[in-house]
C-alpha positions, 0 to 999 in steps of 0.5 A, a space after each residue: 476451485 474447478 480445474 476448468 476455470 480460467 486462469 484469469 478467473 482464479 486470479 480474480 477469485 484470489 484477489 482480496 485484501 485491504 482497500 484505501 476506501 470503505 467502498 470498492 470503486 472498481 470491478 474486475 471483469 474477465 474477457 477472453 485472455 484478459 482481466 479488465 479493471 473498470 471504474 464503478 462511478 456509481 459507487 464512488 462519486 465524491 462531490 470534492 473529486 469531480 475529475 475522478 482522481 480519488 477514483 483512479 488512485 483507489 483502482 490503482 491500489 486494487 490493481 496491485 492486489 490483483 498482480 500479487 494474486 497473479 504472482 501467487 498463482 504462478 503468473 506474470 501480470 502484463 498491465 496496460 493502463 487506459 487501454 481504450 480511449 473510447 471507454 474511459 471507465 476501463 482503467 487497465 487491462 491485465 494479461 497473464 503471461 504464458 510462462 510460469 512465474 516463480 513467486 518471490 519472498 517479497 511477493 509472498 510477504 506483500 500478498 500476506 499483507 493484503 489479508 490484513 485490513 487497514 485500520 480506519 482513521 489515524 493510527 495510534 502514535 508510536 515513533 517515526 520510522 527509521 531511515 532504512 525503513 523510510 528508504 525501503 518504503 521510498 523504493 516501494 514507491 519508485 518500483 511503481 513509477 512514483 516518488 516518496 519524499 519525507 518532510 522535515 519532522 517538526 514535532 514529537 508526536 511520533 509521526 513522519 510526514 511524507 508526500 507521494 509524487 508522480 511525474 505529471 497529473 494525468 489519469 494514467 499518473 493517478 493510477 500509478 499513484 494508487 499503485 505506489 500508495 498500495 505498495 508503500 502501505 503493504 510494505 509498511 505492514 511488514 515493518 510494523 509501519 501504520 499510515 493515514 493519508 489524504 489526497 489534498 496536498 495543496 496546503 501542506 507546508 514544505 511539500 513544494 520545497 521537496 519535489 523536483 520540476 515536473 513532480 506533482 504531489 498526489 498523496 500526503 501520508 503520516 507514517 508511524 512505527 509500532 513502539 515495542 513495550 519497554 522492558 522492565 528495569 529492575 534495581 540492583 540489590 535484594 529486589 532483583 535477586 528475589 525476582 531472579 529466584 522467582 523466575 528460576 522456580 518457574 522453569 521446567 527441566 
């Protein structure tokens, strides 16, 4: 890329990766000193989402990818949500800080995860993620101003249900939910955790019992960890010794 291209344009060009919808519902626009994140209502107008909640969540997810791309190029991204009340489709303004940002290992891993597409639909069942992994995913949500609550496991289908909540139910909170959802999904990639999710959380049993006063459920997730293939257990006796001799014959040096 030519050296005279602005830092903002370089960041936009480097932003890529998985989205939580098949249709990109946002536009990145470079203006002097800023990157604007705009909602593209013409491309995402589901009949069941007249308020645009899903649109805001989708754009919040894209905002995480933009911030990670900025970090890879050595920039801190200072984000202001909903900066202009007279322009409701302008969802965020991102300013690149002047000082040099030292990218962290976590940022590198999350950015690498953006290069892998999310599988559509429910992933193949493995096993519920372990408690330490669930705690890591909850911390990922907390860093984005949301909370991830795990539901009690009621079946042995290999999935762990969880609900993502925010403090309030405004467009700004929808954007935070989108950022939290994306960070949880990207963090899960590094732990071999796949996820499917839905926005309709009203009728999910147990959700209301988990949240605190003021928490609003935004997304319900099903999480599953890849199960490594079981190792072959050989019986004791002649068959085992024969297998070991065959293995020894294949070694070099």
